[in-house]
C-alpha positions as CSV (number, residue, x, y, z in Angstrom):
1,X,-48.9,54.7,56.4
2,X,-45.6,55.0,54.6
3,X,-44.6,53.7,51.2
4,X,-41.7,51.3,51.4
5,X,-38.4,51.9,49.7
6,X,-37.1,49.3,47.2
7,X,-34.3,48.3,49.6
8,X,-36.9,47.6,52.3
9,X,-38.7,45.1,50.1
10,X,-36.0,42.4,50.6
11,X,-36.3,41.0,47.1
12,X,-34.0,38.3,45.8
13,X,-31.1,39.1,43.6
14,X,-30.7,37.3,40.3
15,X,-28.4,34.6,41.7
16,X,-30.7,34.0,44.6
17,X,-33.7,33.8,42.2
18,X,-31.9,31.2,40.1
19,X,-31.3,29.0,43.2
20,X,-34.7,29.4,44.7
21,X,-37.3,26.6,44.3
22,X,-39.7,27.6,41.6
23,X,-43.5,27.5,41.3
24,X,-44.4,24.4,39.3
25,X,-45.7,26.6,36.5
26,X,-44.5,27.1,32.9
27,X,-45.7,29.9,30.7
28,X,-45.9,29.5,26.9
29,X,-46.3,32.5,24.7
30,X,-47.8,31.4,21.3
31,X,-47.1,34.0,18.6
32,X,-47.3,37.2,20.7
33,X,-46.8,40.3,18.6
34,X,-46.3,43.0,21.3
35,X,-42.8,43.2,22.7
36,X,-44.2,45.2,25.7
37,X,-46.6,42.3,26.4
38,X,-43.7,39.9,26.3
39,X,-41.7,42.0,28.8
40,X,-44.7,42.3,31.1
41,X,-45.1,38.5,31.2
42,X,-41.4,38.2,32.1
43,X,-42.0,40.6,35.0
44,X,-45.0,38.7,36.2
45,X,-43.1,35.4,35.9
46,X,-40.3,36.9,38.0
47,X,-42.8,38.1,40.7
48,X,-44.3,34.6,41.2
49,X,-41.1,32.5,40.7
50,X,-42.3,30.8,37.5
51,X,-40.2,27.9,36.4
52,X,-39.8,28.8,32.8
53,X,-41.1,30.8,29.8
54,X,-41.2,29.4,26.3
55,X,-41.4,31.9,23.5
56,X,-42.9,30.4,20.3
57,X,-43.4,31.3,16.7
58,X,-43.2,35.0,16.0
59,X,-42.8,35.9,19.7
60,X,-39.7,38.0,19.9
61,X,-36.8,37.0,22.1
62,X,-34.5,38.9,24.5
63,X,-32.4,40.9,24.3
64,X,-34.6,43.6,22.8
65,X,-35.0,47.2,24.1
66,X,-38.8,47.1,23.9
67,X,-39.0,43.8,25.9
68,X,-36.5,45.2,28.4
69,X,-38.5,48.4,28.8
70,X,-41.3,46.4,30.6
71,X,-39.4,43.4,31.8
72,X,-37.1,45.6,33.9
73,X,-34.4,42.9,34.1
74,X,-36.7,39.9,34.5
75,X,-35.2,38.4,31.3
76,X,-32.1,37.9,33.3
77,X,-33.8,36.1,36.2
78,X,-36.5,34.0,34.6
79,X,-35.3,31.0,32.6
80,X,-36.6,31.1,29.0
81,X,-36.3,29.2,25.7
82,X,-37.4,29.7,22.2
83,X,-39.4,27.0,20.3
84,X,-40.3,27.5,16.7
85,X,-43.4,25.4,16.7
86,X,-45.9,25.5,19.6
87,X,-47.4,22.1,18.7
88,X,-43.9,20.5,18.9
89,X,-43.4,22.1,22.3
90,X,-46.8,20.9,23.6
91,X,-45.8,17.4,22.7
92,X,-42.5,17.8,24.5
93,X,-44.1,19.3,27.6
94,X,-46.7,16.5,27.7
95,X,-44.0,13.8,27.3
96,X,-42.2,15.3,30.3
97,X,-45.3,14.8,32.4
98,X,-46.6,18.4,32.5
99,X,-50.3,19.2,32.4
100,X,-50.8,21.6,29.4
101,X,-53.6,24.2,29.6
102,X,-54.7,26.6,27.0
103,X,-56.0,30.0,28.2
104,X,-58.8,30.5,25.8
105,X,-62.5,30.7,25.3
106,X,-63.6,27.3,24.1
107,X,-66.4,24.7,24.3
108,X,-66.3,22.9,27.6
109,X,-63.6,25.3,29.0
110,X,-63.2,25.3,32.8
111,X,-63.6,28.7,34.4
112,X,-60.4,29.7,36.1
113,X,-62.1,30.3,39.4
114,X,-63.4,26.7,39.4
115,X,-60.0,25.1,38.4
116,X,-58.2,23.2,41.2
117,X,-54.6,22.3,40.5
118,X,-53.3,19.0,41.8
119,X,-50.5,18.9,44.2
120,X,-47.2,17.7,42.9
121,X,-48.0,18.5,39.2
122,X,-46.4,21.0,36.9
123,X,-48.7,23.0,34.7
124,X,-47.9,24.7,31.4
125,X,-50.2,27.5,30.5
126,X,-50.4,28.8,26.9
127,X,-51.3,32.3,26.1
128,X,-52.1,33.2,22.5
129,X,-51.8,35.9,19.9
130,X,-53.4,39.3,20.7
131,X,-55.8,39.0,17.8
132,X,-56.3,35.3,17.0
133,X,-55.7,33.7,20.5
134,X,-54.2,30.3,20.9
135,X,-54.0,28.4,17.6
136,X,-56.8,25.8,17.3
137,X,-54.2,23.1,16.6
138,X,-52.5,23.9,19.9
139,X,-55.9,24.1,21.8
140,X,-56.7,20.6,20.4
141,X,-53.5,19.2,21.9
142,X,-54.0,20.5,25.4
143,X,-55.2,18.5,28.4
144,X,-57.7,21.2,29.2
145,X,-58.8,24.8,28.4
146,X,-59.1,27.4,31.2
147,X,-61.2,30.5,30.6
148,X,-61.0,33.8,32.6
149,X,-64.6,34.8,33.5
150,X,-65.6,38.1,32.0
151,X,-68.8,40.1,32.4
152,X,-68.6,43.2,30.2
153,X,-68.9,43.9,26.5
154,X,-65.4,43.1,25.4
155,X,-64.5,39.6,24.2
156,X,-61.0,39.4,25.6
157,X,-58.3,40.8,27.9
158,X,-54.9,42.0,27.0
159,X,-52.4,39.1,27.0
160,X,-50.2,40.6,29.8
161,X,-53.3,41.2,31.9
162,X,-54.5,37.6,31.2
163,X,-51.1,36.3,32.2
164,X,-51.1,38.3,35.4
165,X,-54.6,37.0,36.4
166,X,-53.9,33.4,35.6
167,X,-50.4,33.2,37.1
168,X,-51.6,34.9,40.3
169,X,-54.6,32.6,40.5
170,X,-52.6,29.4,40.0
171,X,-49.8,30.6,42.2
172,X,-52.2,31.3,45.1
173,X,-53.9,27.9,44.7
174,X,-50.7,26.0,44.4
175,X,-49.3,27.7,47.5
176,X,-52.3,27.3,49.8
């Protein structure tokens, strides 16, 4: 077995990425503090051809050296936009016909492994602050809450890890 070189991976360049059909998935970052987490989410979004990222509230925006350190150029490929108020953005996304899902632990949440996306729909998934999670006002506006099953002693996962799990899971279900 031999490790592949980067040039053997046949990845898209930025212009090809921009012109490629995207996964019908939007990522919303609600008041994320860590610039490294933001960069990691950009890199995950690039890997799975995510349609767009929205950065809300205190979430920092590119260009920033600490975002760039983990994004490794994904801020150039993935479309993104800043929205001051997550609640206003949720209203906009819903009015555009998107299904809005909070990634959170909540009453009547659907476990991620049990969620089945509908064909032809675009989903917006909201990830919350590292300490407080998704704001309750935002959770209340969502169509549904998805929860990542966990079995250990900790109450949550790192936001970048959560985004990787959710995006991979939804991408694989959408592309079956």
